[in-house]
C-alpha positions as CSV (number, residue, x, y, z in Angstrom):
1,M,91.0,75.3,114.2
2,I,92.6,78.7,113.8
3,H,90.7,81.4,115.9
4,R,89.2,83.6,113.4
5,W,89.7,86.6,115.8
6,R,93.4,86.2,115.4
7,V,93.3,86.5,111.6
8,L,91.0,89.4,111.9
9,V,93.4,91.2,114.2
10,I,96.4,90.4,111.8
11,L,94.5,91.8,108.9
12,L,93.5,95.0,110.8
13,V,97.0,95.6,111.9
14,L,98.3,95.0,108.2
15,V,95.7,97.5,106.9
16,L,96.5,100.2,109.5
17,T,100.3,99.6,108.9
18,L,100.1,100.1,105.2
19,A,97.8,103.0,105.6
20,Y,100.3,104.9,107.7
21,A,103.5,103.6,106.0
22,L,102.7,104.1,102.3
23,P,102.7,107.9,102.7
24,N,106.4,107.7,103.2
25,I,107.2,105.9,99.9
26,P,107.6,108.8,97.4
27,I,105.8,107.5,94.4
28,L,102.8,105.5,96.2
29,G,102.5,108.0,98.8
30,T,101.8,110.8,96.2
31,A,99.6,108.8,94.0
32,L,97.4,107.6,97.2
33,A,97.5,110.8,99.0
34,P,93.8,111.4,98.7
35,I,92.8,108.4,100.5
36,L,95.8,107.9,103.0
37,P,96.3,109.6,106.3
38,D,98.2,112.8,106.0
39,S,101.2,111.8,108.3
40,R,104.7,111.1,107.4
41,V,107.9,110.4,109.3
42,N,109.8,113.8,110.0
43,L,113.4,113.8,109.5
44,G,115.7,115.1,112.4
45,L,118.3,117.7,112.3
46,D,121.1,115.4,111.6
47,L,119.3,113.9,108.5
48,K,117.4,117.0,107.1
49,G,120.1,119.7,107.9
50,G,119.2,122.7,110.1
51,I,120.6,124.4,113.2
52,H,121.4,123.4,116.7
53,L,121.5,126.1,119.4
54,T,122.3,126.1,123.0
55,L,120.9,129.1,124.9
56,G,121.8,130.6,128.2
57,V,119.1,132.3,130.2
58,E,120.3,135.1,132.6
59,V,117.7,134.3,135.5
60,D,119.4,136.9,137.6
61,K,118.0,139.6,135.3
62,A,114.6,138.1,135.9
63,V,115.0,138.4,139.5
64,S,116.2,142.0,139.2
65,N,113.2,142.9,136.9
66,S,110.7,141.3,139.3
67,L,112.2,143.4,142.2
68,A,111.9,146.6,140.2
69,I,108.2,145.8,139.4
70,T,107.6,145.1,143.0
71,G,109.1,148.5,143.9
72,Q,106.6,150.2,141.4
73,D,103.7,148.3,142.8
74,L,104.7,149.2,146.3
75,R,104.9,153.0,145.5
76,R,101.5,152.7,143.7
77,E,99.6,150.9,146.6
78,G,101.5,153.2,149.0
79,Q,99.8,156.1,147.3
80,E,96.4,154.5,147.7
81,K,97.2,154.0,151.4
82,K,98.5,157.6,151.7
83,I,101.9,156.3,152.3
84,A,104.6,158.1,150.5
85,V,107.1,155.7,148.9
86,L,109.8,157.7,147.0
87,R,112.3,156.6,144.4
88,P,112.2,152.8,144.6
89,R,115.2,151.5,142.7
90,V,117.1,148.2,142.5
91,V,120.7,148.3,143.8
92,G,123.2,145.5,142.8
93,G,120.4,143.5,141.2
94,T,119.2,142.0,144.5
95,T,118.2,144.9,146.8
96,L,115.4,147.3,146.5
97,E,115.9,150.7,148.0
98,F,113.4,153.4,148.6
99,L,112.6,156.4,150.9
100,V,109.7,157.1,153.3
101,P,109.7,160.7,154.2
102,R,107.4,160.4,157.2
103,A,108.5,158.4,160.2
104,S,104.8,158.2,161.1
105,D,104.4,155.8,158.1
106,E,106.8,153.2,159.5
107,E,104.0,150.9,161.1
108,P,101.5,151.4,158.2
109,L,104.3,150.4,155.6
110,K,105.2,147.2,157.6
111,E,101.5,146.4,157.6
112,L,101.2,147.1,153.8
113,V,104.3,144.9,153.0
114,A,103.1,142.1,155.3
115,K,99.6,142.1,153.6
116,R,100.3,142.7,150.0
117,F,104.1,141.9,149.5
118,P,105.0,138.9,151.7
119,Q,107.8,138.0,149.3
120,L,109.6,141.2,150.4
121,V,112.0,141.1,153.5
122,L,112.4,144.6,155.0
123,D,115.7,145.4,156.7
124,D,115.7,147.9,159.7
125,P,115.3,151.4,158.2
126,Q,118.2,154.0,158.2
127,R,116.8,157.2,159.9
128,G,117.8,160.5,158.5
129,E,118.0,163.8,160.4
130,A,114.7,165.1,159.2
131,G,113.0,161.9,160.1
132,Q,112.9,160.3,156.7
133,L,113.4,156.5,156.5
134,R,115.6,154.8,154.0
135,Y,114.6,151.1,153.5
136,M,116.5,148.3,152.0
137,A,114.5,145.1,150.9
138,H,115.2,141.9,149.2
139,L,113.2,138.9,148.1
140,A,112.9,135.9,150.2
141,P,115.0,132.8,149.0
142,E,112.1,130.8,148.2
143,E,110.7,133.6,146.1
144,I,114.0,134.0,144.2
145,K,113.9,130.2,143.5
146,R,110.3,130.5,142.3
147,I,111.1,133.3,139.9
148,E,114.2,131.6,138.5
149,D,112.1,128.4,137.8
150,L,109.3,130.5,136.4
151,A,111.8,132.3,134.2
152,M,113.1,129.2,132.8
153,D,109.6,127.8,132.1
154,Q,108.5,131.1,130.5
155,A,111.7,131.3,128.4
156,L,111.0,127.7,127.2
157,R,107.3,128.4,126.4
158,T,108.2,131.7,124.8
159,I,110.8,130.3,122.6
160,R,108.4,127.4,121.6
161,N,105.8,130.0,120.7
162,R,108.2,132.1,118.6
163,I,109.4,129.0,116.8
164,D,105.7,127.8,116.0
165,Q,105.0,131.2,114.6
166,F,108.2,131.2,112.7
167,G,107.1,128.1,110.9
168,V,109.7,125.4,111.7
169,A,108.3,121.9,111.7
170,E,109.1,119.5,114.4
171,P,111.5,121.5,116.4
172,D,113.2,119.9,119.5
173,I,113.2,122.4,122.5
174,R,114.1,121.3,126.0
175,K,115.6,122.4,129.2
176,Q,119.2,121.6,130.3
177,A,121.1,122.0,133.5
178,D,122.8,125.4,134.4
179,N,119.9,127.5,133.1
180,R,120.4,126.4,129.6
181,I,117.9,125.6,126.7
182,Q,118.6,123.3,123.7
183,V,116.9,124.0,120.5
184,Q,117.2,122.1,117.2
185,L,115.5,123.4,114.1
186,P,115.5,120.9,111.3
187,G,115.0,122.0,107.7
188,I,115.5,125.8,108.5
189,S,116.5,127.9,105.5
190,D,117.6,131.2,107.2
191,P,119.8,130.4,110.3
192,R,120.8,133.9,111.0
193,R,117.1,135.2,111.2
194,A,116.3,132.3,113.4
195,V,119.1,133.2,115.9
196,Q,118.0,136.8,115.9
197,L,114.4,135.8,116.6
198,L,115.3,133.6,119.4
199,G,117.9,135.5,121.1
200,Q,116.0,138.8,120.9
201,T,114.7,139.6,124.4
202,A,112.1,141.9,123.2
203,H,111.8,143.5,126.7
204,L,109.6,146.3,126.0
205,E,109.3,149.3,128.3
206,F,107.8,152.8,128.2
207,H,109.9,155.5,130.0
208,L,109.3,159.3,130.3
209,V,112.0,161.4,128.7
210,R,113.9,163.9,130.9
211,D,114.6,166.6,128.4
212,D,115.9,168.9,131.1
213,V,118.9,166.5,131.6
214,D,122.0,166.3,129.5
215,P,122.5,162.5,128.7
216,T,126.2,163.0,127.9
217,K,127.3,164.2,131.3
218,P,129.3,161.6,133.2
219,V,127.0,161.9,136.4
220,L,123.3,161.9,136.0
221,P,120.8,162.8,138.7
222,A,119.3,160.0,140.8
223,G,116.7,158.0,139.1
224,V,117.8,159.0,135.5
225,I,119.6,156.9,133.0
226,A,121.0,157.5,129.4
227,L,119.9,155.2,126.7
228,P,121.0,155.0,123.1
229,L,118.6,156.4,120.4
230,L,118.3,154.0,117.7
231,E,118.6,155.1,114.1
232,K,119.4,153.6,110.8
233,D,121.7,154.7,108.1
234,P,121.0,154.6,104.3
235,G,122.4,151.0,104.3
236,R,119.9,150.1,106.9
237,Q,122.4,149.5,109.6
238,E,121.5,150.3,113.2
239,Q,123.3,153.2,114.6
240,S,123.1,154.6,118.1
241,N,125.4,157.6,118.3
242,Q,122.9,159.7,120.2
243,L,121.8,159.3,123.7
244,I,118.6,160.2,125.4
245,A,118.0,160.7,129.1
246,V,114.9,158.9,130.5
247,E,113.6,158.1,134.0
248,R,114.9,154.9,135.2
249,D,111.6,153.3,136.2
250,A,109.4,152.2,133.5
251,M,105.8,153.3,133.3
252,L,104.7,150.2,131.5
253,T,106.4,147.0,130.4
254,G,105.7,144.5,127.6
255,E,104.2,142.1,130.0
256,D,100.8,144.0,129.7
257,V,100.8,143.6,125.8
258,S,98.0,141.4,124.7
259,D,98.5,141.5,120.9
260,A,101.0,143.0,118.4
261,R,100.7,143.2,114.5
262,P,102.8,144.6,111.7
263,A,101.2,147.4,109.8
264,F,102.0,150.1,107.3
265,D,101.5,153.9,107.3
266,Q,100.5,156.1,104.4
267,M,104.2,156.2,103.2
268,N,104.2,152.4,103.1
269,Q,106.6,152.3,105.9
270,A,106.3,149.4,108.3
271,Y,105.6,149.7,111.9
272,V,104.2,147.7,114.8
273,T,100.8,148.2,116.4
274,L,100.3,147.1,120.1
275,N,97.1,146.3,122.1
276,F,97.3,146.4,125.9
277,N,95.3,144.2,128.3
278,S,92.8,145.7,130.6
279,R,95.6,146.5,133.3
280,G,98.0,147.9,130.8
281,A,95.4,150.1,129.1
282,D,94.4,151.6,132.4
283,I,98.0,152.4,133.3
284,F,98.8,153.8,129.7
285,E,95.8,156.1,129.9
286,R,96.7,157.3,133.4
287,V,100.4,157.9,132.5
288,T,99.6,159.7,129.2
289,A,96.9,161.9,131.1
290,E,99.3,162.9,133.8
291,N,102.2,163.7,131.3
292,V,100.7,165.7,128.4
293,N,103.4,167.5,126.3
294,R,106.2,165.3,127.7
295,R,107.9,162.7,125.6
296,M,107.5,159.0,126.2
297,A,110.4,156.8,125.2
298,I,109.5,153.4,123.7
299,V,112.5,151.2,124.8
300,L,113.0,147.7,123.3
301,D,116.0,145.7,124.7
302,G,117.6,148.8,126.2
303,K,117.4,150.8,123.0
304,V,115.1,153.8,122.4
305,Y,113.1,153.2,119.1
306,S,111.1,156.4,119.2
307,A,110.2,159.2,121.7
308,P,107.0,160.9,120.6
309,V,105.4,163.7,122.5
310,I,102.2,163.0,124.4
311,R,99.7,165.3,123.0
312,E,96.6,164.2,124.9
313,R,95.4,161.3,127.1
314,I,95.5,158.1,125.1
315,G,92.7,155.7,125.8
316,G,91.5,152.4,124.2
317,G,94.7,150.5,125.2
318,R,96.6,151.0,121.8
319,A,100.1,152.3,120.9
320,S,102.6,151.8,118.0
321,I,106.3,151.3,117.6
322,S,108.1,152.9,114.5
323,G,111.7,152.8,113.7
324,N,112.3,152.4,110.0
325,F,111.5,148.7,110.0
326,T,111.7,146.6,107.1
327,T,108.6,144.4,106.6
328,A,110.5,141.4,107.8
329,E,111.9,143.3,111.0
330,A,108.4,144.4,111.8
331,Q,107.0,140.9,111.4
332,D,109.6,139.5,113.5
333,L,109.1,142.2,116.2
334,A,105.5,141.5,116.3
335,I,106.1,137.8,116.6
336,V,108.3,138.1,119.6
337,L,106.0,140.7,121.2
338,R,102.9,138.6,120.5
339,A,104.5,135.2,121.7
340,G,105.6,137.0,124.9
341,S,108.7,138.9,126.0
342,L,111.5,136.7,127.2
343,P,111.6,137.0,131.0
344,A,115.4,137.5,130.9
345,P,118.1,138.1,128.5
346,V,119.1,135.0,126.4
347,T,122.5,134.4,124.8
348,V,123.6,132.1,122.3
349,L,126.1,129.9,123.9
350,E,126.6,127.4,121.0
351,E,125.5,127.5,117.4
352,R,126.0,124.5,115.0
353,T,124.7,124.2,111.5
354,V,124.1,121.0,109.7
355,G,124.0,121.2,106.0
356,P,121.5,119.2,103.9
357,S,124.2,117.4,102.0
358,L,125.6,116.0,105.2
359,G,122.2,114.9,106.1
360,Q,121.7,113.2,102.9
361,E,125.1,111.4,103.2
362,S,123.8,110.2,106.7
363,I,120.5,108.8,105.2
364,D,122.4,107.1,102.5
365,S,124.9,105.5,104.9
366,G,122.0,104.5,107.2
367,I,119.9,103.0,104.4
368,M,123.1,101.0,103.2
369,A,123.8,99.7,106.7
370,G,120.1,98.7,107.1
371,L,120.0,97.0,103.7
372,V,123.3,95.1,104.3
373,G,122.1,94.1,107.8
374,A,118.6,92.9,106.6
375,A,120.0,90.9,103.8
376,T,122.6,89.1,105.8
377,V,120.0,88.2,108.4
378,M,117.6,87.1,105.8
379,I,120.1,84.9,104.0
380,F,121.2,83.2,107.2
381,M,117.6,82.5,108.4
382,A,116.7,81.0,105.0
383,V,119.8,78.8,104.9
384,Y,119.8,77.7,108.4
385,Y,115.8,77.2,108.9
386,G,114.7,76.4,105.3
387,M,111.1,77.5,104.7
388,S,110.6,78.5,108.3
389,G,113.4,81.0,107.8
390,V,111.7,82.6,104.7
391,I,108.7,82.9,106.9
392,A,110.8,84.8,109.5
393,D,112.2,87.0,106.7
394,V,108.5,87.8,105.6
395,I,107.6,88.6,109.3
396,L,110.8,90.7,109.6
397,C,109.5,92.9,106.6
398,F,106.2,93.2,108.5
399,T,108.0,94.4,111.6
400,L,109.8,97.1,109.7
401,L,106.6,98.3,108.2
402,I,105.1,98.5,111.8
403,I,108.0,100.7,112.7
404,L,107.5,102.9,109.8
405,A,103.8,103.0,110.3
406,G,104.2,103.8,114.2
407,M,106.6,106.6,113.7
408,S,104.2,108.1,111.1
409,A,101.1,107.7,113.4
410,F,102.9,109.3,116.3
411,G,104.5,112.1,114.4
412,A,107.9,110.8,115.6
413,T,111.2,112.3,114.1
414,L,113.8,110.1,112.6
415,T,117.4,110.8,113.5
416,L,120.6,109.1,112.7
417,P,120.6,107.2,116.0
418,G,117.0,106.3,115.1
419,I,118.3,104.6,112.1
420,A,120.7,102.8,114.3
421,G,117.8,101.6,116.4
422,I,116.1,100.1,113.3
423,V,119.3,98.4,112.2
424,L,119.6,96.9,115.7
425,T,115.8,95.9,115.6
426,I,116.5,93.9,112.4
427,G,118.8,91.6,114.3
428,M,116.6,91.6,117.5
429,A,113.4,90.9,115.5
430,V,114.7,87.3,114.4
431,D,116.0,86.6,117.8
432,A,112.4,85.7,118.9
433,N,112.0,83.4,116.0
434,V,115.3,81.7,116.8
435,L,114.0,80.8,120.2
436,I,110.7,79.5,119.0
437,Y,112.3,77.5,116.1
438,E,114.7,75.8,118.4
439,R,112.0,74.9,120.9
440,I,110.0,73.5,118.0
441,R,113.0,71.5,117.0
442,E,113.3,70.1,120.4
443,E,109.7,69.0,120.5
444,L,110.0,67.4,117.1
445,R,113.0,65.4,118.3
446,R,110.9,64.2,121.1
447,G,108.4,62.7,118.6
448,F,105.7,65.4,118.8
449,S,103.4,65.7,115.9
450,P,104.1,69.0,113.9
451,L,101.1,70.8,115.2
452,A,101.9,69.7,118.9
453,A,105.3,70.6,118.5
454,V,104.4,74.2,117.1
455,K,102.0,74.6,120.0
456,A,104.6,73.5,122.6
457,G,107.4,75.5,121.0
458,F,105.5,78.8,121.1
459,D,104.1,78.2,124.6
460,A,107.5,77.5,125.9
461,A,109.3,80.3,124.2
462,S,106.8,83.2,124.6
463,V,107.3,83.7,128.3
464,A,111.0,84.1,127.8
465,I,110.6,86.4,124.7
466,I,108.1,88.7,126.5
467,D,110.3,88.8,129.7
468,S,113.4,89.7,127.8
469,N,111.8,92.3,125.6
470,L,110.0,94.1,128.5
471,T,113.2,94.7,130.2
472,T,114.5,96.3,126.9
473,I,111.4,98.4,126.6
474,I,112.0,99.7,130.3
475,T,115.5,100.7,129.3
476,A,114.2,102.5,126.2
477,V,111.6,104.3,128.2
478,I,114.3,105.6,130.5
479,L,116.4,106.6,127.6
480,Y,113.4,108.5,126.1
481,Q,112.6,110.2,129.5
482,F,116.1,111.5,130.3
483,G,117.9,111.6,127.0
484,T,118.2,114.4,124.6
485,G,117.0,114.5,121.0
486,P,119.3,111.9,119.4
487,V,119.0,109.5,122.2
488,R,115.4,109.8,122.3
489,G,115.1,109.0,118.6
490,F,117.1,105.8,119.2
491,A,114.6,104.9,122.1
492,V,111.5,105.5,120.0
493,T,112.5,103.3,117.0
494,L,114.0,100.7,119.5
495,T,110.6,100.5,121.4
496,L,108.5,100.4,118.3
497,G,110.7,97.6,116.9
498,I,110.5,95.6,120.1
499,V,106.7,95.9,120.2
500,G,106.4,95.1,116.6
501,S,108.7,92.2,116.8
502,M,106.9,90.7,119.8
503,F,103.5,91.0,117.9
504,T,104.7,89.4,114.8
505,A,106.9,86.7,116.3
506,V,104.5,85.6,119.1
507,F,101.2,86.4,117.5
508,V,101.5,86.4,113.7
509,S,104.0,83.7,113.3
510,R,101.9,81.4,115.5
511,V,98.9,81.7,113.2
512,I,101.1,81.1,110.2
513,F,102.8,77.9,111.7
514,E,99.7,76.4,113.0
515,Y,98.0,76.8,109.6
516,I,101.1,75.1,108.0
517,A,101.2,72.3,110.5
518,R,97.7,71.4,110.0
519,A,97.9,71.6,106.2
520,R,101.0,69.5,105.9
521,G,99.8,67.0,108.5
522,S,102.5,64.1,108.9
523,K,104.7,65.5,106.2
524,G,106.5,67.7,108.9
525,L,107.9,71.2,108.9
526,S,110.8,72.6,107.0
527,I,112.7,73.8,110.0
């Protein structure tokens, strides 16, 4: 007697398979949309078209930025401890230089650094004639490694946040060797805007302007730099013909920005509003209170967007950035600031665009290959094994439905190598049936009854089928873990195909053959 629980399991799997597979069929999926799960197979870059980018992260800049922030924090905490730390600046990107005017502060400074800045390594100070101390400090090697790893992780997370807010479905973003990040954006309609959005560092800084310094002079005073003042011509092209002198050290950075939104002024001109976190709000209020009637430059990626005069102390943790933005520019700037500033500059090392027509050609070729392969296998099975071969063909269709439903349920992305995995699965799916059928033939030649031959054939072949398929699944898991997007697509379809074929060949086929063997009795099997 056939176990009823086996039939119930098969029916349950069949219902779930149809529920997740039918949404991918254009006509049926649309008609049954209200009652079917809202999940479809997503097409990858090579099938849907889109853009492929390889980005390089300049982690050295992240180390330099961290060192500069450490210098500012050291000066601020030194003031609280009555230790004068003057003109901290980064030299060569790896060394922090600063002055301590009183020799008596040498030991208190060492205690402060040891307690609050253990990541800093102080060299022996150079002593001046007036007793001042010039220090050179650098980060410990383990701290540099930590910053570089953190910069890569933060860059990956920031890029992912920007893409999510940009509205790209199923992006593929992953780290690669040599401080690189691979980004695949299927179905994107504006590649140029996407490149600008991802590559924009959005490193926001607030600097005090030095109106007493001529920025065009070849040599500027210590601690002063000249930055381009960004303007736009009537054609909305950026121009930076003018320079403005600002203090090298930033008073505040975009790391303290908690929110950013596009807005419009009374003239309907777009700008970006900023909200600082509690730390940023305190610093911004203190800086504006101490520098009333001075100009503060708002610097984004090394360009001064505006330099308004501080009229009064500004509390509440709010500021704004204006610069003749279009609505799209203000929206994109708000996205990158809200999603987080990249910790280091990012450059586009490779850009490759795949057109939708090429993707459609790949889909057509893959479907044709699958149809030809499936038709050839089905004809062979029906001719060689008779009615049992027809059953194997039905089981093969069930296996393909399981692959389609599995990809829909897990939100997997179908790529061109994924189609190759499905075509390969078509051949592998009937391999288990061949092993079982040959075993059943052997048992029939020994004189076993049809039912006994079916049971013996399935029992003998199942162990070999499971063992061989498990080794293939292990390989597919390794491919998925260490492979890139296309390789992972192949691994996903291959794994789903193997799991589906094991279920249909070992479990479903057995129920069908045992039922037929009991029904036909001594008449035998068409095998």
